[in-house]
C-alpha positions in Angstrom: 0.1 -0.2 -0.2 3.0 2.3 0.6 4.8 1.9 -2.1 1.3 2.5 -4.4 0.8 5.7 -2.5 4.3 6.7 -3.4 4.2 5.8 -7.1 1.0 8.0 -7.4 2.6 10.7 -6.0 5.7 11.0 -8.1 3.1 10.8 -11.2 1.1 13.4 -10.2 4.1 15.7 -9.6 5.8 14.4 -12.9 2.6 16.2 -14.5 3.5 18.7 -17.0 1.7 22.2 -16.3 -0.1 23.5 -19.7 2.0 25.9 -21.8 0.0 28.8 -22.3 0.1 32.1 -24.4 -0.3 35.5 -23.1 -0.8 38.1 -26.5 -1.9 41.9 -26.3 -3.3 44.2 -28.9 -3.5 48.1 -28.4 -4.6 49.2 -31.2 -1.7 50.9 -33.2 -1.8 48.7 -36.3 -5.3 51.3 -37.0 -7.7 48.1 -36.4 -11.1 48.2 -34.8 -13.0 46.0 -34.2 -13.8 42.5 -35.0 -17.4 42.8 -35.2 -20.5 44.1 -32.5 -23.7 43.1 -31.6 -26.7 45.3 -30.8 -27.0 49.6 -31.9 -23.0 50.0 -31.5 -21.7 52.4 -34.1 -19.2 54.7 -35.3 -16.3 52.3 -34.8 -12.6 54.6 -35.3 -9.3 54.0 -34.6 -8.1 57.4 -32.6 -4.9 58.9 -31.3 -4.8 62.1 -29.1 -7.7 63.7 -26.9 -11.2 62.6 -28.1 -14.2 64.6 -27.1 -17.7 62.5 -27.2 -21.0 62.7 -25.6 -22.5 60.8 -22.5 -25.9 61.3 -23.5 -28.5 63.7 -23.6 -28.6 64.2 -19.6 -25.5 64.4 -18.8 -22.3 67.1 -20.3 -19.4 65.9 -23.0 -16.4 64.4 -21.5 -13.1 64.2 -23.3 -10.4 60.9 -22.8 -7.1 62.7 -22.1 -5.2 60.0 -25.1 -4.2 55.9 -25.5 -3.2 54.1 -21.8 -0.3 52.5 -24.7 1.2 53.7 -27.6 -0.8 56.5 -29.8 -3.8 54.8 -30.6 -7.0 53.3 -29.2 -10.7 52.5 -30.5 -13.5 54.6 -30.2 -17.0 53.1 -30.3 -21.0 54.4 -29.3 -24.3 53.7 -28.8 -26.7 54.8 -31.0 -29.4 55.6 -30.1 -29.7 53.9 -27.3 -31.1 50.9 -27.0 -30.6 47.1 -25.1 -26.7 46.4 -23.9 -24.5 46.8 -27.4 -21.1 44.4 -27.2 -17.8 45.6 -28.7 -16.1 42.0 -29.7 -11.8 43.3 -29.3 -10.8 39.8 -29.6 -11.6 35.5 -30.1 -10.2 32.6 -29.2 -10.3 29.3 -31.1 -9.3 25.8 -30.8 -10.3 25.5 -27.2 -11.3 22.2 -25.2 -13.2 21.4 -22.3 -11.7 23.2 -18.8 -9.4 25.3 -20.9 -8.8 28.9 -19.1 -9.6 31.9 -20.6 -8.2 35.4 -19.2 -8.7 38.6 -20.9 -8.7 42.4 -19.8 -8.9 45.6 -21.4 -9.1 49.4 -20.1 -11.9 51.2 -20.5 -12.3 55.1 -20.3 -15.3 56.1 -17.8 -15.7 59.8 -15.8 -19.2 58.8 -14.4 -18.2 57.1 -11.2 -21.3 54.5 -9.9 -23.0 55.6 -13.3 -23.5 55.6 -16.9 -21.8 55.6 -19.2 -19.5 52.3 -18.0 -18.4 48.8 -19.2 -17.8 45.7 -18.7 -15.7 42.9 -19.9 -17.8 40.1 -20.8 -18.2 36.6 -23.0 -19.7 34.6 -25.4 -20.0 31.4 -27.2 -19.1 30.5 -30.7 -19.7 27.4 -32.5 -18.0 27.7 -36.0 -14.3 28.7 -35.9 -14.0 30.3 -39.3 -17.3 32.7 -38.0 -16.9 34.7 -35.2 -20.5 36.1 -35.5 -21.5 32.2 -34.8 -23.1 32.8 -31.6 -24.1 30.0 -29.5 -25.0 31.5 -26.4 -23.4 33.9 -23.5 -20.2 32.8 -21.5 -21.2 36.0 -18.4 -18.2 38.2 -17.4 -17.3 40.5 -15.1 -19.9 41.4 -12.7 -17.1 44.8 -12.1 -17.5 47.5 -14.3 -15.8 50.4 -14.8 -14.8 52.4 -11.9 -15.9 56.3 -13.2 -12.3 57.7 -12.3 -10.6 58.0 -16.3 -8.7 54.8 -17.4 -10.0 51.5 -15.8 -9.1 48.3 -15.9 -11.4 45.7 -16.5 -10.9 41.7 -16.5 -12.6 38.0 -16.2 -11.6 34.3 -16.3 -13.2 31.6 -18.5 -13.1 28.0 -17.8 -14.2 26.6 -20.9 -17.4 24.9 -21.6 -17.4 22.6 -24.9 -20.9 22.0 -24.8 -20.1 18.6 -26.3 -18.4 19.9 -29.3 -20.8 22.9 -30.1 -18.8 25.4 -28.7 -15.4 26.0 -30.2 -14.3 29.4 -29.3 -15.1 31.9 -27.2 -15.3 35.7 -27.5 -13.6 38.9 -25.5 -16.4 41.9 -25.6 -16.6 45.2 -24.4 -20.5 45.5 -22.9 -21.4 49.2 -23.2 -24.1 50.8 -20.6 -25.7 53.9 -21.2 -28.2 56.2 -19.7 -31.5 55.2 -21.3 -32.7 58.7 -23.6 -35.1 58.7 -26.5 -33.7 62.5 -27.0 -31.1 64.2 -29.3 -29.0 63.1 -29.0 -29.6 59.8 -28.0 -25.8 59.3 -28.2 -23.2 57.9 -26.1 -19.5 57.5 -26.9 -16.7 54.8 -25.5 -13.1 54.6 -25.3 -11.1 51.3 -25.1 -7.4 50.2 -24.9 -5.0 47.6 -24.3 -6.3 44.6 -24.2 -4.6 41.3 -23.4 -5.8 37.5 -23.4 -4.1 34.0 -22.1 -4.9 31.0 -23.7 -3.5 27.8 -23.9 -1.2 27.3 -26.6 -3.1 25.0 -28.7 -5.9 27.6 -28.6 -5.3 30.6 -31.4 -6.0 34.3 -29.8 -7.5 36.5 -32.7 -7.6 40.4 -32.7 -8.8 43.0 -34.8 -7.8 42.8 -38.5 -5.1 46.0 -39.5 -6.2 49.2 -41.3 -4.2 48.8 -44.8 -3.4 51.4 -45.4 -3.7 52.7 -41.8 -6.1 55.3 -41.5 -7.1 57.3 -38.5 -9.8 59.7 -39.0 -10.2 62.5 -36.7 -13.0 62.1 -34.1 -14.1 65.9 -34.7 -15.8 64.9 -38.3 -17.7 61.6 -37.2 -18.9 63.4 -33.9 -20.6 66.4 -36.4 -22.4 63.3 -38.2 -24.8 62.9 -34.4 -25.2 66.8 -33.4 
C-alpha cells in the first residue's frame, strides 16, 4: 500500500503544466473591432484627446489619449437601446476545461453611473465565423470605476457543450443612460486588451487597417449633432 501511494505522488508531480500564451493588442495597427452586437456604431481608430457625449442628460466628456502607445478604439451607442457589445478578441480551438483570461482598459468618468463598461464573453460554434454566436459565457460583475482609464478583467473556464462550442469571444459591454431625445448617443474608448489562453488555441484580434488610416473623431461626431 505504501509503495502504491509513493508511485501516485511521483506521477502527480511529474505531470507537466499546460503551456499557455499571452498576447496583447493596443490598436497601433489601425484596426477597430472584430464585429459587434446591438446598436453599436462609429468604431474608429483614434489618437490624442477625444471629446464625446455621455448622453442627452449629461455633459460631454474628454478622453486624454491612449493608455498604451498612440492609438486606441472609439465606439458609440446610437440610438440608446439594449446593451451593445464591441468584440475586441476571439479565442478558437479551445477544449473543455481550458482557462481563458482577458482584460482591457475602458475610459469612464461617471462613478457609479452610466456610461460604463464591463468585460463579457460569448461562445461561438464555427471556428471560421466570429458571428456564430452560441450562447453567453458571462463575465465580470464589476464595471469600469468612473475615475478615468480603468482595467476590467475576467477568467473563463471553457464549456465545450459536447463539441458544440469551439470559441470564446471577448467583448466590451456598453451601458448608457437610457434616452430617446437628442443626441441619444454615448461615446466610449477602449485600449490595451490582453488575452491568455492555452498554446493549442488561437487568439484573434481585430484585423489591421490597410493602409492605416486614422480619422479625426471631430469629423465623426459632427454627423451626430
